[in-house]
N, C-alpha and C positions, 0 to 999 in steps of 0.2 A: 219342638224338642226332638223326641225320638218316636218316629212313626213305626208301629210294629204290626199293623194289619190293615188291609184294604179289602172291603167286601163289595164287589160290583153288584148293583141292583138291576140296572139296565144301561143302555148306551149313554144316558144323560145323568145317572145317579150313582153314587157310591157312598159307603159308610167308612170313614177313616177313624182308626183307633190310634191314639198317640199318648205319650206321657209328656205332660207340659208343666211348666212352673208358673204360678200366678203370684202377683204381688198384692199383699193386703196389709195396709198400715206398716209398710217397710219390711214386712215379713214375707218370706217365700213359702208358698204352699205348693206341694207337689201333688198332682192329680192325674188319674187315668181318665181320658176323655174319649167319647165316641161322638162323631159329628156326621150328620147326614148332609152330604154335599150334592147340590143340584146345579147342573150347567144351565144357565139362562142368558140369552142374548150373547154378549161378548164376554161375560164373566161367570163367576161361580157364586151361588148363594148358599149360605150355611143355615141349616134348620135343625131343631131338636138336639141341642147339645146336652149330652148326659155326662156328668163328671162324678168321679169316685175319689174321694179324698184318701190319700195314703197316710196313715198315722205314723208316728215315730217308731212304733214297734212293727211297721210294715204290714200290719193287718189292714183289711179293707172293710170299710163301713159303707153300706149302700143306703142312701136316703131317697134317691129319686124314685125307686119303685113304689114307695109309699104313696106318692102322688099320682102314679100312672093311671089308677082306676078313676081318678077325678077329672081327667082330661075329657072334654066333651066329645071330641072327634076321634079319640083313640089312636091318634097318629103316633104318639110316643110308643105305645104298645106295638104298633105295626113295625116301627123301627127295630125294636128288640127282636121281633120275629124274623126280621131280615138278617140280623147278626147271628142268631142261633137257629139251629135246625129244629129244636123242640123246646118249648117253654111250658113248664108246669107251674101252676099257681095253687097254693094250698093255704087255706085259712084254718088255723088250729082251733079257734074259738067256736066256729059254727060247723067245722068239719066239712067244708066244701072243697072240691078238687076240680080245677078247670084246666083244659088244654085243648089244642086244636087237633082233632082226630086225624085229619089228613096228613099233618106233619108227623104225627106219632107213627102212623102206619108206614110212611115212607122211610123212616129211619129204622124202626124196630121190626118192620115186617109183620106186625100183629097189633091188635087193639081190642081189648075186652070191655071197653067203655067203663073204665074204673070209676067208682063213685067215692072212694076214700083212699087215703094214702097207704093204709095197711094192705089193702087189696092190690094196689099197684106195686108196692114194695116186694111182696112175696112172689108176685108174678115175675118181676124183674130178676129176682135172685134165682128162682127155680127154672125159668124158661128162657131168659135172655142172656144173662151175664156168663161169660166163660168161667168154669168152675175154679180155675186157678186164680181168678181175679175177684172172687166173692168177698174176700176180706176188705176190698176197697169200699164196700158199702157199710162198713162199720161206722162211717161218719154219721149215720142216722140213729145211732144209739142216743137215747134221751139224756143219759148222764153226760155224754160227751158234748152234746149240743148246749146243755146248760152251762157247762164249764166254758165253752167258747163265747157265749154271749156275755158272761160275767167279765171276761177278759177282752171284750170288744173284738174278738176274732170272728166277725160275722160272715165271712166268706170262706168257703171250703172248695178246693180244687182237687180233682183226682182223675186219673185216666184208667180205662179198662176196655176189654173187648166184649162186644155183644154179637148175637146172631144176626145174620143179614141174608136177604134173599139173593144177592149177587154173589157174595163170598160166604164161606162158612162163618167167619167172624170178621168184624171190622173194629177199629179202634175209635173210641169216642172220648171226649173230654167232658166231664160233668162239673158244673159250678152249682153249689148249694148256698143260697143266700138266706140268712136267718134274720128275721125282723123281730126283736124282743119287745116285751111290754115295757112300760116305763120303769118298773122296779127291777128289770133285768132278772126276773125270777122264772120266766118261761118264754117259750117261743110263741109269738103271736101269729106270724105269717112265715111261710117258707116258699122260696122260688127256686126251682130246679131247672137248670138250663143245660142243654146238650148240644155239643158241636161235633160233627163228623171230622176226625183228624186222621183218618186211615191213611191217606196218601202221604202226608208229612211224617206220620209215625213210621210207616213202612220204610221211607227213605232214611229216616234217622236210624232205625235198627240195621238197615243194610250198610250204612256208613260205619256203624260200630263194628260190624263183622269185617268189613274191608280194612278197617284200621287195625284189626287184631291178627289178620292173616297175611302171609306172603303172597304177592300177586301171582307169582309163577307156580309155586308148589301148593298153594292153599294150606300150607302148614301154619299153625299158630306162630306168630312172631315172638322174638325174644322178650320184648317189653311186656307183652301180654302174659 
């Protein structure tokens, strides 16, 4: 259907993300899919397909993460780490917080070996995120998260700037995936995924400026 992202892993592997339509009992189901593609011999083999169903209200419900910890070889989790720059896994019930420290240091330029989500959150707000973007982290309010899981809006997307060793700030995209309990009364698990989008965001902002200004005089154009 619609391919919207390709992430190269090496010369013989890549991860393709696409929106596809599936047929089930003569009904069409639209899903977002990520497929690990491996070149082998004269063809391509497909491994570790991850599909996210898109509901009628366009909200996203992630089920595959629930089974990721049960895979014996951890290959599914490795694919997720290939797609995203940083993957944080938090269990609300036993208050455990897991992530790969090398990935975190590479993106954020710091790592204090956080042991719980509160410690990580306040460090993120006070030391990493651009002060003008701090309100983007309101998605972590308990009341907002409860409202979301009750309405099956289990995935949150937002973009903001963080400090970086190469540039003063870079743009990242954050996905927060909420896994509720069976009664939809509280969040059982939380997955926080980060992707460096600085290059594409900078190009997008530059194009916005170019669209608003006259090429010759650099004066704001009439339509703007």
